[in-house]
N, C-alpha and C positions, 0 to 999 in steps of 0.2 A: 218221602219214601212211603211206598204202599204198605198195607198191612202184611201181606205175604213176605215182602222183602224185609220188613222190620222183624218179623218172627224168625226168618231165616238167620238174620244177623244176631238176634238174641241167642238162638240155638247154637250157632257157630261159636260165639264168644263163651257161652256157658260150657259147652263141650270142651273147648280148649282149656278152661280152668279145671274142669273135671278130670281131663286126661293128666294134667300136671299133678293134680291131687292123687289120683290112683297110681300113677307111675313113679312119683318122686316124693311127695310130701306126707302121704298117709303112713302112720306107723303100722307095723304088721298087726298089732293087736286090733286096730281099728278096721283094717281090711278083713281080718278074721270075723269080726262082729258083723260086718256088712255082707259077707259071703252068703249066708243063708237067705238073704233078701234078694239076691240076684241082681243087685244094682251094679252099674258100670258107668262109663263116661258117656254113653249114648243116651240122648234125651229127646227122642222124636216127639214126645208129647208137647214140647215147647212150640212145635209148628202145628200140631193137630188139635189141641184143646181149643174150645170156642173162645175162652178168655184167659188172658194173663194179666194179673194185677200186680204191678210193681209197688211195693210198700217201702217207703223211705222214712227216716227220722231226721229232724233238723238238729244238728249239734249246736247251732246258734241261729239267732234271728236278727233282723234289722228293723230299726224303728223308721219313722217317716223321714228322718234326716240322714238315714243310711248308717247310723251307729250300730255297732255289733252289740248283741245282748246274749249272754249265755243262757242256754235252755237247761233246765234241771230235770234229770231222770228221763231223757228222751227215749232211750231204748226200752225202759220199763213201761213208759206210757204207750208207746207204739205196740209193744207186745201185748199189753192188756187190751188195747183197742182191736187188735187183730182177732182176738178170741171171739167176740160177738159177731164180727164179720163172717168168720168161718162157720159159727153156729147158725147164722141166718142163711148162709148159702146152703148148708146141709138141710135146714128146715125147708128150703125152697126145692129140695130134691136134687141138688147138685153135689157132686163129689169135689173134693179139693185135694191138692197135693202141694205141700210146702217145699219149695225148691230153694236151696241156699248155697249156690256155688260160692267158693271163697278163693279170692276176693271177688266182689261183685261190682267194682267200680265201672265196668263196661256199661252197666245199666244207666249211669248218669249221662254218659255221652249218647247212648242210643235213644233214651227217653227224654232227652233235653232237660234234665234236672240240674239245678245249680250245685256247685262244689260244696256248699255248706250242708247239703243233704247227703245222708249215707243210706245206701240200699240196706234194707232190713231183711226182706224176703221177697221172693217172686212166688205169688200164689197162682197156681194153675187150677182153673175152674172149668167144669163141664160134667158130662155124663161119662162114666167109665167106658173105655173102649170095649167093643165086642170081644168076648173071650179073654179079657184081662184077668190076671190073677192078683188078688190082694193078699199080701203075705200075712200069715197068722202070727201075730206078735203077742206073746204072753204079756199080760198087764199085771203089775204088782197089786196085791190087795191094798185097800185103802189104809189099813193099819200099818203097812210097811213104810209109808211115807208121810203119814199125818198123825198128829196127836191132838186130842181134844181136851180142853180144860173146862170144867163146869164152873 
């Protein structure tokens, strides 16, 4: 499958999950919180961004004999690892968008990943589109979510 066809398939599958979310699964409170951001099920950036990085975590691994081994803290480990990747991309002058349609199992099939891997996020990378609007999101002050002990 060519790059363009793969991106189209990823977009189609992600938008199908997003439509299901917006139309059936999302609680009203969640939709109200998203409304000021102007997000909806349409995700054209999945076809136009220069890079899409599928980030997965392994729930379990296999040794040389094919025996299963549990992996401990896979989600936490992948989340921690994604931070420096995003920081490095920003440092390189690129913008990132974290896209997490739920569920994301379609990524396993489309990207040829094994069943023991779970999609964690789809990182959209590139330069912002001409004329795009980045929502102004108020950030909490540090003391609202952190405590320091001397």
